[in-house]
C-alpha positions in Angstrom: 15.9 -5.3 -23.1 13.5 -7.9 -22.0 10.0 -8.0 -23.4 7.2 -6.0 -21.8 3.8 -7.3 -21.1 0.6 -5.3 -21.2 -1.2 -5.1 -17.9 -4.4 -3.1 -17.4 -5.2 -1.3 -14.2 -8.0 1.0 -13.2 -7.2 4.1 -11.3 -9.2 7.0 -10.0 -9.4 10.2 -12.2 -7.7 12.2 -9.5 -4.6 9.9 -9.5 -4.5 10.0 -13.3 -4.6 13.8 -13.2 -1.8 13.9 -10.7 0.3 11.6 -12.9 -0.4 13.8 -15.9 0.7 16.9 -13.9 3.9 15.2 -13.0 4.3 14.4 -16.7 3.9 18.0 -17.6 6.5 19.0 -15.1 9.1 16.2 -15.6 8.4 14.6 -18.9 8.0 11.1 -17.3 4.9 9.4 -18.8 2.3 8.0 -16.4 3.4 4.5 -17.5 7.0 5.2 -16.6 5.9 6.7 -13.3 4.0 3.5 -12.5 6.9 1.3 -13.5 9.2 3.3 -11.2 6.6 3.1 -8.4 6.5 -0.7 -8.8 10.3 -0.9 -8.6 10.3 1.1 -5.5 7.6 -1.1 -4.0 9.5 -4.2 -4.8 12.6 -2.9 -3.2 10.7 -2.0 0.0 9.3 -5.6 0.5 10.8 -8.1 2.9 9.7 -11.2 1.1 12.7 -10.7 -1.3 16.0 -9.2 -0.2 17.4 -6.2 -2.1 20.0 -8.4 -3.9 17.2 -10.6 -5.3 15.1 -7.7 -6.4 18.1 -5.9 -8.0 18.9 -9.1 -9.9 15.4 -9.5 -11.1 15.2 -5.8 -12.2 18.6 -6.1 -13.9 17.6 -9.2 -15.8 14.5 -7.3 -16.9 16.6 -4.7 -18.8 
């Protein structure tokens, strides 16, 4: 597993509450949900092709 880096973000209370509700229902922590959302965002971008993003994400693990 590659190292992880701390990165602070500010989100609105309503978004945090929604993330916490998802955690209650699924067990996925807000941090994990945000990591998954970033991965989905990266895969949706056209600046990198899916093969490049997949390679970057694979190397991360």
